[in-house]
C-alpha positions as CSV (number, residue, x, y, z in Angstrom):
1,M,-18.2,14.7,-2.4
2,A,-14.6,14.6,-2.7
3,E,-13.3,11.0,-3.9
4,R,-11.7,9.1,-1.2
5,F,-8.5,6.8,-1.5
6,V,-7.0,4.0,0.2
7,L,-3.2,3.7,-0.4
8,L,-1.7,0.5,0.1
9,D,1.5,-0.9,0.5
10,R,2.3,-3.7,-2.2
11,D,4.6,-6.7,-0.6
12,G,3.2,-8.1,2.3
13,T,-0.1,-6.2,2.3
14,I,-1.8,-7.1,-1.1
15,I,0.7,-9.8,-2.2
16,F,3.0,-12.2,-0.6
17,D,6.5,-10.5,0.1
18,K,9.0,-12.1,-1.6
19,H,12.7,-10.9,-1.3
20,Y,13.4,-8.4,-3.9
21,L,10.7,-9.4,-6.0
22,H,11.3,-8.8,-9.7
23,D,9.6,-11.4,-11.5
24,P,6.0,-10.9,-12.6
25,D,5.4,-15.0,-12.1
26,G,6.3,-14.5,-8.5
27,V,3.4,-12.1,-8.0
28,E,0.7,-14.1,-5.6
29,L,-2.0,-12.5,-3.9
30,L,-2.3,-12.9,-0.1
31,P,-5.4,-14.8,0.9
32,R,-8.6,-12.5,1.3
33,A,-6.8,-9.7,-0.1
34,A,-9.1,-9.6,-3.5
35,E,-11.9,-9.6,-1.0
36,G,-10.8,-7.1,1.3
37,L,-10.1,-4.8,-1.6
38,R,-13.5,-5.2,-3.2
39,R,-15.3,-4.4,0.3
40,M,-13.5,-1.2,0.2
41,A,-14.3,-0.3,-3.5
42,D,-17.9,-1.3,-2.5
43,M,-17.7,1.6,0.0
44,G,-16.8,4.0,-2.7
45,F,-13.0,4.1,-2.2
46,R,-10.4,4.5,-5.0
47,L,-7.1,2.2,-4.4
48,A,-3.5,3.1,-5.2
49,V,-0.2,1.5,-4.2
50,L,2.6,3.4,-2.6
51,T,5.9,1.2,-2.5
52,N,9.5,1.4,-1.7
53,Q,11.6,-0.9,-4.3
54,S,15.1,-0.2,-3.3
55,G,16.0,-3.3,-5.4
56,V,16.3,-0.9,-8.3
57,G,18.5,1.7,-6.5
58,R,20.8,-1.3,-5.1
59,G,21.1,-2.6,-9.1
60,Y,19.1,-5.8,-8.1
61,F,16.5,-5.2,-10.6
62,T,15.1,-2.6,-13.1
63,E,12.4,-0.1,-13.2
64,A,11.0,-2.2,-16.1
65,D,10.8,-5.1,-13.7
66,V,8.9,-3.0,-10.9
67,H,6.3,-2.1,-13.8
68,A,6.0,-5.6,-14.9
69,C,5.1,-6.8,-11.3
70,N,2.9,-4.0,-10.8
71,T,0.9,-4.8,-14.2
72,R,0.8,-8.6,-13.2
73,L,-0.8,-7.4,-10.1
74,S,-3.1,-5.3,-11.9
75,E,-4.2,-8.2,-13.9
76,L,-4.8,-10.6,-11.1
77,L,-7.1,-8.0,-9.6
78,A,-8.9,-7.2,-12.8
79,A,-9.8,-10.8,-12.6
80,E,-11.5,-10.2,-9.4
81,G,-13.5,-6.9,-10.7
82,L,-10.7,-4.8,-9.0
83,T,-8.8,-1.6,-10.4
84,I,-5.8,0.0,-8.8
85,E,-5.8,3.7,-10.2
86,G,-2.2,4.3,-9.8
87,F,1.0,2.5,-8.6
88,F,3.6,4.8,-7.2
89,H,7.2,3.5,-6.3
90,C,10.4,4.8,-4.8
91,P,13.3,3.1,-6.5
92,H,16.1,4.7,-4.4
93,A,18.3,2.9,-1.7
94,P,17.8,4.1,1.8
95,E,20.8,5.7,2.0
96,E,20.0,7.9,-0.8
97,N,17.9,9.9,1.7
98,C,15.3,10.8,-1.1
99,R,11.9,12.4,-0.3
100,C,9.9,9.5,-2.0
101,R,11.0,6.6,0.1
102,K,8.4,5.9,2.9
103,P,8.2,7.0,5.6
104,A,9.0,10.3,3.6
105,P,5.6,11.8,2.1
106,G,6.9,12.2,-1.5
107,L,5.0,9.2,-2.5
108,M,1.6,10.2,-1.1
109,E,2.1,13.6,-2.4
110,Q,2.7,12.2,-6.0
111,A,-0.6,10.4,-5.7
112,V,-2.6,13.3,-4.4
113,D,-0.9,15.5,-7.3
114,A,-2.3,12.7,-9.4
115,F,-5.8,12.3,-8.1
116,G,-6.6,15.6,-6.2
117,F,-7.8,13.7,-2.9
118,D,-7.5,15.2,0.5
119,P,-5.0,12.7,2.3
120,K,-6.4,13.7,5.6
121,R,-9.6,11.7,4.5
122,A,-7.7,8.8,3.1
123,Y,-6.4,5.4,4.7
124,M,-2.9,4.2,4.5
125,I,-2.6,0.5,4.7
126,G,0.4,-1.5,5.5
127,D,2.4,-3.9,7.0
128,K,5.4,-1.8,8.1
129,D,6.4,1.2,10.1
130,A,7.4,3.0,7.1
131,D,3.9,2.5,6.1
132,M,2.4,4.1,9.0
133,G,5.1,6.6,9.0
134,V,3.9,8.0,5.7
135,G,0.3,8.1,6.4
136,R,1.2,10.2,10.0
137,A,3.3,12.5,8.0
138,V,0.1,13.2,5.8
139,G,-2.8,13.1,8.3
140,A,-4.0,9.7,6.9
141,T,-5.6,7.3,9.2
142,T,-3.4,4.3,9.4
143,I,-4.1,0.6,9.4
144,L,-1.4,-2.0,10.2
145,V,-2.4,-5.3,8.8
146,R,-0.8,-8.3,10.4
147,T,0.3,-9.9,7.0
148,G,3.5,-10.1,5.7
149,K,5.9,-8.3,8.4
150,G,2.8,-6.7,10.1
151,A,2.6,-9.1,13.0
152,E,6.5,-8.6,13.9
153,S,6.0,-4.8,13.2
154,E,2.9,-4.6,15.5
155,V,4.6,-3.6,18.8
156,K,6.9,-0.9,17.1
157,C,3.8,0.7,15.2
158,R,1.8,0.6,18.2
159,D,1.9,4.7,18.5
160,R,1.6,5.1,14.5
161,A,-1.3,2.8,13.5
162,D,-4.7,4.0,14.3
163,H,-5.9,0.5,13.8
164,V,-4.5,-3.1,13.5
165,A,-6.3,-5.7,11.4
166,D,-5.4,-9.2,10.6
167,D,-5.6,-8.5,7.1
168,L,-7.5,-6.6,4.2
169,I,-10.7,-7.6,5.3
170,G,-10.2,-6.7,8.7
171,A,-9.2,-3.1,7.5
172,A,-12.5,-2.8,5.4
173,E,-14.5,-3.8,8.2
174,F,-12.9,-0.9,10.6
175,M,-13.1,1.4,7.4
176,A,-16.9,0.4,7.3
177,S,-17.5,1.0,10.9
178,K,-15.9,4.4,10.8
179,S,-18.3,5.5,7.9
180,R,-21.6,4.5,9.7
């Protein structure tokens, strides 16, 4: 059986969404995030992160800052026995109209190229419409979490989210119900 993946937004989904986060000391797991990710991993899913980081394109911080924050997130999750298989980020400002900025499918395509999974058998989890859009673009099952900006995005995402959960534990519970 081919490996299955969960693709997750970073800010507002796994960690607290802090305006243009660029300091790894500011990386802080959301409550219950590690437990939700552990449940997904225990179901046999591999985990990867897809994140828009327009602060790079806007000159607010560097790609090295993005990598430092991702490394810090990996360290926090490793302490919980969890591994993020890969981080894929878009460094462009919205006006650059690149192919990798969510909701465009570029980041998902990069993850598929790196790991060889079927995106139609994957889950895309995030707290914004752009996260639901990238999932829809490739046929993944989409889950909106109400953490981060999710609660305020819920009405806008109604037609693009296959499921809405309070947090990553709720997302894992939905995933478990689908695999029974």
